N, C-alpha and C positions, 0 to 999 in steps of 0.2 A: 512581588507580583511583577510577572514578565510585561514590559512595555516595548511596543514596536518601535524600531528606529526608523523604518521606512513606512510611511503611511500606505494603506491598502489602495489599490488600484483595480477597481472592478468595473472597467468600462466595456469589456466584451466577454464573451464565452471562453477565450483562451485565458484571460486573466482570471476568470472564475475556476475554471478547471486546474489551472496552475496553483491556485491558493488551496484548493481541496485536496490535490493529489501531490502537492510538495512533500517530499520526504523519500528518501532512498528506498524504503522498504513498502510503501504504501500499495503501489500496483500489485506487487509481488503477493502481499497479505491478502488483497482483495481476491486474487487469482487463486490461492491456496484454499482460502475459505470457500470459494465456489466450487473447489474441486473435492471438499469433504473433509479438510483439515481443520477442525473447529476449536480444539482445546489448544490453550496457550503453549503446552509442551510440544504439541505436534508441529505448531507453527515455528517454533524455535528450532525443532530438527530440520524443518524444511529451508530454514534461513540461519544456517550455523553461524555465518558472518556477522550477524547482527547481535547485539547485546540484548539481554531480555529487557533492560530498563528502556532501550531504544524502541524495541518492539511494542512494549507496554504503552508508551507514549504515543506512538503512532496508531495503535488500535484505539486508543482513547480519543484521539483527533478524528479518526475515521467514524467513530461512534458520534461525537459530537456533530459531524457533517451528515450524520443520518444514513450513511452507507452501509454500516453494519449495527446489530443489536448484540448486546451483551446479556447472556443468561446466567445468573448464578444460583445453582442448585443448593438448597438447605441441607447439605450433608457434611459429615466430617470425614475427611478433611474436605474443605469447600471444593466443588466442582465448577467450572466455569466453561462455557462454551459461547462461541461467536457464531453469528451467521448473517447473511446478507439480507438487506432490506430489499424491497422491490425497486427502490431508488438505486441501491448498490448493483442490484442483477441488472439493471439498465445499461451500467458500464462494461459488463463483461464483453459484449460484442466489439466495443471499442479496444478494450485491452487485449482481445484476440487479434484485432486488425493490426494493432501496433506489434504484437510479438511476430506475425507472420510477416509484416514489412521487415523487421529485424532479422528474421530467419532467411528471407530471400536476399538481404543484402548483407549477410553476415560476414563474409569475406572483406568487403570494402570496409564496412564498419570497423571491423576488428583492426585492419590496416590503419585506418585514421586514428583509432584511439590509441594503439601502440605507437604510431609515429608521434602523436601529440605528447605522450608520456615520456618520450625520449628527451624532448626539449627542455 
């Protein structure tokens, strides 16, 4: 069983959101589910750099944090779909604002990231 090496620090909103959204693909998963990509295979196609295992782990964590729901249809082969909860939908304007900020500062951010990767 997994045991945390660093204790949880949940003293403010930033700590809380960091705990819930920590993970390379979680914000993109929420965004793509909101855009209508609900099946695991669709999400995998939208994020080809992520392994299926990592996506499944992060989807499970988003489900545990009550941001998405998982529906398993009783058919053969099994069909699974994800959808945002109302709680998850409340994050979409925040994610949109972050994306807009990134777009507005794309050149500067790209230069800073590339400069850092050269060191």
